[in-house]
Structures are given as C-alpha cells and as structure tokens.
C-alpha positions in Angstrom: -47.7 -196.2 -15.8 -49.7 -194.2 -13.3 -46.5 -193.3 -11.4 -44.9 -192.1 -14.6 -48.0 -190.0 -15.4 -47.8 -188.4 -12.0 -44.1 -187.6 -12.4 -44.8 -186.1 -15.8 -47.6 -183.9 -14.3 -45.2 -182.8 -11.5 -42.5 -181.8 -13.9 -45.0 -179.9 -16.1 -46.3 -178.0 -13.1 -42.8 -177.2 -11.9 -41.9 -176.0 -15.4 -44.9 -173.7 -15.5 -43.9 -172.4 -12.0 -40.3 -171.6 -13.1 -41.6 -169.9 -16.3 -44.0 -167.8 -14.3 -41.2 -166.8 -11.9 -38.9 -165.9 -14.8 -41.7 -163.8 -16.4 -42.3 -161.9 -13.1 -38.6 -161.3 -12.6 -38.2 -159.8 -16.1 -41.3 -157.7 -15.5 -39.8 -156.4 -12.2 -36.4 -155.7 -13.9 -38.2 -153.7 -16.5 -40.1 -151.7 -13.9 -36.9 -151.0 -11.9 -35.1 -149.9 -15.1 -38.0 -147.6 -16.0 -37.9 -146.1 -12.5 -34.1 -145.6 -12.8 -34.6 -143.9 -16.1 -37.3 -141.6 -14.7 -35.0 -140.5 -11.8 -33.2 -137.1 -12.4 -29.5 -137.1 -13.1 -27.1 -136.1 -10.3 -26.6 -132.3 -9.7 -24.2 -131.0 -12.3 -20.9 -129.8 -10.9 -20.3 -126.1 -11.0 -17.5 -124.7 -13.3 -15.0 -122.0 -12.4 -16.2 -118.5 -13.3 -14.4 -116.5 -16.0 -13.0 -114.3 -13.2 -11.7 -117.4 -11.3 -10.1 -118.7 -14.5 -8.3 -115.4 -15.1 -7.1 -115.3 -11.5 -5.8 -118.9 -11.7 -4.0 -118.2 -15.0 -2.3 -115.2 -13.3 -1.4 -116.7 -9.9 -1.1 -120.5 -10.0 2.4 -121.8 -9.6 5.4 -122.2 -7.4 7.1 -118.8 -6.7 10.2 -117.5 -4.9 9.5 -114.2 -3.1 11.5 -111.2 -2.1 10.1 -108.8 0.5 10.8 -105.1 1.1 9.2 -103.5 4.2 8.8 -99.8 4.4 9.5 -97.9 7.7 6.2 -98.0 9.6 4.7 -98.4 13.1 4.8 -102.1 12.4 8.3 -102.1 11.1 10.1 -99.0 12.6 13.4 -99.8 10.8 11.9 -101.3 7.7 13.5 -104.6 6.5 13.9 -107.3 3.9 12.9 -110.9 3.6 12.7 -113.8 1.1 10.7 -117.0 0.9 8.5 -119.2 -1.3 4.8 -119.3 -2.2 2.9 -122.2 -3.6 -0.5 -121.2 -5.2 -2.7 -124.0 -6.5 -6.4 -124.6 -7.5 -8.8 -125.6 -4.7 -11.5 -128.3 -5.2 -12.9 -128.1 -8.7 -10.9 -125.1 -9.5 -13.5 -123.0 -7.8 -10.9 -121.4 -5.4 -7.2 -120.8 -5.0 -5.1 -121.9 -2.1 -1.8 -120.2 -1.1 0.9 -121.5 1.2 3.5 -118.8 2.0 6.7 -119.1 4.0 9.5 -116.6 4.4 12.3 -115.3 6.7 13.5 -111.8 7.2 11.8 -108.6 8.5 9.1 -110.5 10.4 11.3 -113.4 11.5 10.1 -116.9 10.4 6.7 -116.2 8.8 4.1 -118.6 7.4 0.7 -117.9 6.1 -2.2 -119.7 4.4 -4.9 -118.1 2.2 -8.0 -119.2 0.3 -9.4 -117.0 -2.5 -12.7 -117.4 -4.4 -15.1 -115.5 -6.6 -18.3 -114.4 -4.9 -20.9 -113.7 -7.6 -23.3 -111.9 -5.1 -20.5 -109.6 -3.9 -19.2 -109.2 -7.5 -15.6 -109.7 -6.4 -13.0 -112.0 -5.0 -13.4 -112.9 -1.3 -10.6 -114.3 0.8 -9.6 -115.6 4.2 -6.0 -115.3 5.4 -4.3 -117.1 8.3 -0.8 -116.5 9.6 1.5 -116.5 12.6 1.1 -112.8 13.3 -2.7 -112.8 13.6 -3.9 -113.2 17.2 -7.2 -114.7 16.1 -5.5 -117.1 13.8 -7.3 -116.0 10.6 -8.8 -112.8 9.1 -11.9 -112.9 6.8 -11.7 -110.0 4.3 -14.6 -107.5 4.6 -13.9 -106.1 1.2 -13.4 -107.7 -2.2 -10.9 -107.9 -5.0 -11.4 -107.2 -8.7 -9.4 -107.0 -11.9 -8.5 -103.5 -13.1 -7.2 -104.3 -16.5 -4.3 -106.8 -15.9 -3.9 -105.7 -12.3 -5.7 -107.5 -9.4 -6.8 -105.1 -6.7 -8.0 -106.0 -3.2 -9.6 -103.4 -1.0 -10.3 -104.1 2.7 -10.8 -102.6 6.1 -9.2 -104.1 9.1 -8.0 -103.3 12.7 -4.3 -103.0 12.9 -2.5 -102.2 16.2 -5.7 -100.9 17.7 -6.5 -98.7 14.8 -9.1 -99.1 12.0 -7.1 -99.1 8.8 -8.0 -99.1 5.1 -6.0 -101.8 3.3 -5.2 -102.2 -0.4 -3.2 -105.0 -2.1 -2.3 -104.4 -5.8 -0.9 -107.3 -7.8 0.7 -106.4 -11.1 2.1 -108.8 -13.7 5.6 -108.0 -14.7 7.2 -110.2 -17.3 7.0 -113.8 -15.9 6.6 -112.5 -12.4 4.2 -110.5 -10.2 4.7 -107.5 -7.9 2.4 -107.1 -5.0 2.2 -103.7 -3.2 0.4 -103.5 0.1 -0.7 -100.1 1.3 -2.7 -98.9 4.4 -4.0 -95.7 5.9 -6.8 -94.2 8.0 -8.7 -93.3 4.7 -8.4 -94.2 1.1 -6.7 -90.9 0.3 -4.2 -91.3 3.1 -2.8 -94.7 2.3 0.9 -95.3 2.3 3.0 -98.2 1.0 3.8 -100.7 3.7 5.5 -103.5 1.8 6.3 -104.8 -1.6 6.6 -108.5 -2.5 8.0 -109.7 -5.8 6.9 -113.2 -6.9 9.3 -114.8 -9.4 9.4 -118.2 -11.0 12.3 -120.3 -9.6 15.2 -120.7 -12.0 15.4 -124.1 -13.7 18.0 -126.3 -12.3 20.9 -127.2 -14.6 21.9 -130.8 -15.0 25.4 -131.6 -13.8 27.8 -132.2 -16.7 29.8 -135.5 -16.2 33.5 -135.0 -15.6 35.6 -135.2 -18.7 33.0 -133.8 -21.1 
C-alpha cells in the first residue's frame, strides 16, 4: 500500500509539472504573438508613377523598325536600315528596358536602354549602351518629358570630339511610333540626323490545308 501511495504521489507531481510546462508554453506563445503583432509591416512596395504608366502604355511591345539616316559627318552618304526592338517593363514596372537590333547604315547594330521617371529631376532619365559607344554606355545628362502625346528627350553629349545638343522626339502615329533624332551645336542649330519608325509586326496567317 505504501508503494502504491508513493507511485500515486509521483504521478501527481509529474502531472502538475506537465501542466505547469504547458501553461508556461502557452504564455510564451502569447508573448511571441504579441511581439509579432507589435512589429511594423514590411516596407510597402512603390508603384509606377503616372508618368511611367503613360510611357509604358506608349512604348511597351515588340516592334519592327525602319531606319533612315540623313547625310551627316557620322553618315556622309546617309543610309537605311531595319531591325527589331523589344520594350518591356523593368522590375515592378518602375522602369522600361529596351533591346534593339538592326542591320543597315551602321552595319550590325545592337543597343540596350533603361528608362525611368526621376521625381527630383521632374523628367525621365535613361542610360543607353550600344556597340558604337567607346565607353560602353552613356548616361543621359538631360531628361525627357511628355509634350502632349509626344515624348521629348533633350540631352547634351560629346560626339566626334564636339559638344552637341541632342534631341529625340517620339510621336505616336496610328499603331506605330516615329522617332526623330536631331543634333547641333546649340538648340537653335539642330538638324535631323535620323528617323526610326516603330511598327507592330504583322500577324502571321495560319496556313490553309491543301484542298480547302
């Protein structure tokens, strides 16, 4: 009987210990849950600005391109070219990324550009990299802005040892876009250098089975 009493006491103590442990665990869980609820939520992700949304609506897509080069120091005989451009949203839609490839007046040409809205500069900034740039890439000093439906980029860069004013004007035309690039020693002396027409590729027609 004494042995049974000792066993009963042992189990009673063990039960009390387990209950105490369970109570402590629940208390710790509540404390951890409260701490988690007190912690601030993660940083909200930024959204594309209205300007960025307008630019994306205008430019995003896969385009075929036709190039027309004016007679200039860079192209003494002028020239023509054709190619393709793929313009797509960057991470979070906060930028645009362009991949450009063509053949023609400049031989085999390829370029890569990134465009984004800079709220402090109150305009679009961009960086452009291509096979004709000795440094690999050029960071625009100027900015771009919408002038009505037109998208106008103004910049100043060194070209062939001269400091040149640059202007690119992109104008929507039907389902396509025409870009005119001009340059000159001053804003009033700029001349057209080249024109690029961006067009949507024609839809492929499905082959009709023979006999139909």
